[in-house]
N, C-alpha and C positions, 0 to 999 in steps of 0.2 A: 480495595486492592489490585491493582493491573490487572489487564489478561495479558497473559503471555501467550507466543505460538514458536513453537522449534520446529525450523524445518532441516529438513537431511538432503543434500544431495545427491540422487542416485543415477542420475543420466549419467552416462557413457563420455567424460569429458575429463577436464584438468581440476573441477572443483567437487570429482565425484566422490562424496564419504566426509564434505564438510557440513560443521553443521554450524548453523545461525538461531539463533535466541530474536525475536522480535516480539518487544513490549510495549503494550501501548500507550501512546502519550494521554499526561495526564491532560486534565479537561479545559484547563484555561490556554495549554497549546494549540491545543487539536481543537478549539473553538476558533483560535487565531488564523492556525491553517486555515481549515477549510473557509473560513471569509474569505482569506487572500485569493483562496484556489476560485470560489463563486466568483470574488468581483472581477478574478482573470478574466473568467470565464465570460464575463459580461461585457466587459470588455473587447474583445472577440467577437460580439455580436451573435452567442447564444442566446436562446431564447429563455429566460430566467423566470420560472411562477411568481405569482408577485409573493413575496412574503419570506420565498425561501432562503432569500441572502442571511435572515435572522435565525434559519436554520441550524445552524453548522453542519456538522458533518450528519443530521437527518436531512439534510438541504441534499447535501451533496450527494446521499444516496438515493433520494428521488429527482437528482438531475441526471441519473446513470453515468454511467463512467464516459460513454463513446461521444457524450456530447460536451466532452472537458480536454478532446484530443486535439479540437479548433483553438487551444489558447497555444499563442506565440511559444515559441522552445524556451524565448529573452525574459517573457515572465515563467514560465513553465518549472527552470531550471533553479532559480532559490530554495523551489516547492518540493523540488525532486530530491533535492539534495539535503534537506531537512527531512524529507520521508527517511532518509537512508540514516540517520541521528537515532531510528528508534533499533537500528539493525545492530547487533553484537555477535562475533564465530565463538564458536567455543573449540578453540582448538585442543582442551582434553576433558575428561569428565568434571574435574579439579578448578579451571579455568575459563571464565567467560570474560572478553576482551572488548571495548571498542572496534572496530573496524578500523584498516587504512586498506590502501587504493592496491595493494597485489594481494590483499585478501581473496580477491575474487578477482579472477581469472578469464571466466564465460561472460560473453554478454547475455546471454539466455538467465543465467544464475540471480544477476542483476535487475532483469525485467521481472524475473519468478521473485523475488527479494520484493519488490516492487507493489507488486502486485496483491502478495499474500499480506506486507505493509496496510495497504489500502483496505485486501477488506477485512483483516483485524478492527479496522477501527468504525467500517462500514456496516460489517454484516448483524450487528445485533440492530440497525433500523430497517435493515430489507425484509425483515417479516410482515406478507404483505404489502411488500412496494412492489410492482411491477416493473421487470428493469425497462431500459431502453438502451441500453450496451450492447447488445449483440453477443458474438462469438469472445471468448476471454471473460464474459463475466463472473459474476460471487456465483452462478447458477454452474458455471463450468471449473470445473479445478484445475483445469490447466495440464501441464504433463504429467503423464500416469505415472509416469516411473521417478517423480520425486514423490518423498513419503513426507507430510507432516501431520503433527501431533500439536494438540494445543491442554496448554497447563489455564487454568486459573486461580 
């Protein structure tokens, strides 16, 4: 069963109170997504340790998020868009649906959802891996007034 993460926005902004549900990609898509991201990093000149390009999400976790910020936006944009395919909005307790552009009104919410989506996918591999990513990585939970709960 795929992991899910429920994120409730508590920040004082236009998205306050909105609930989002993030669902882990299936293994096939996650592996392909991670591979495309790692190859984009290599093409951007990020030093990739030997064998990591075949390690998928585990390799991504080992690489560290900060190194991935060197990828040109043109290469990152389709990956970012695909990442948001994992996110749904829950406008009421009985309804969870795919996102549309108007569902998210704050850039900070979008960034938070992207960070939580990536964390959901790489966190299982982070145990025992020293991060090279700095602020905002898996060690830092981000905004303290955004509540996150995980269901399995």
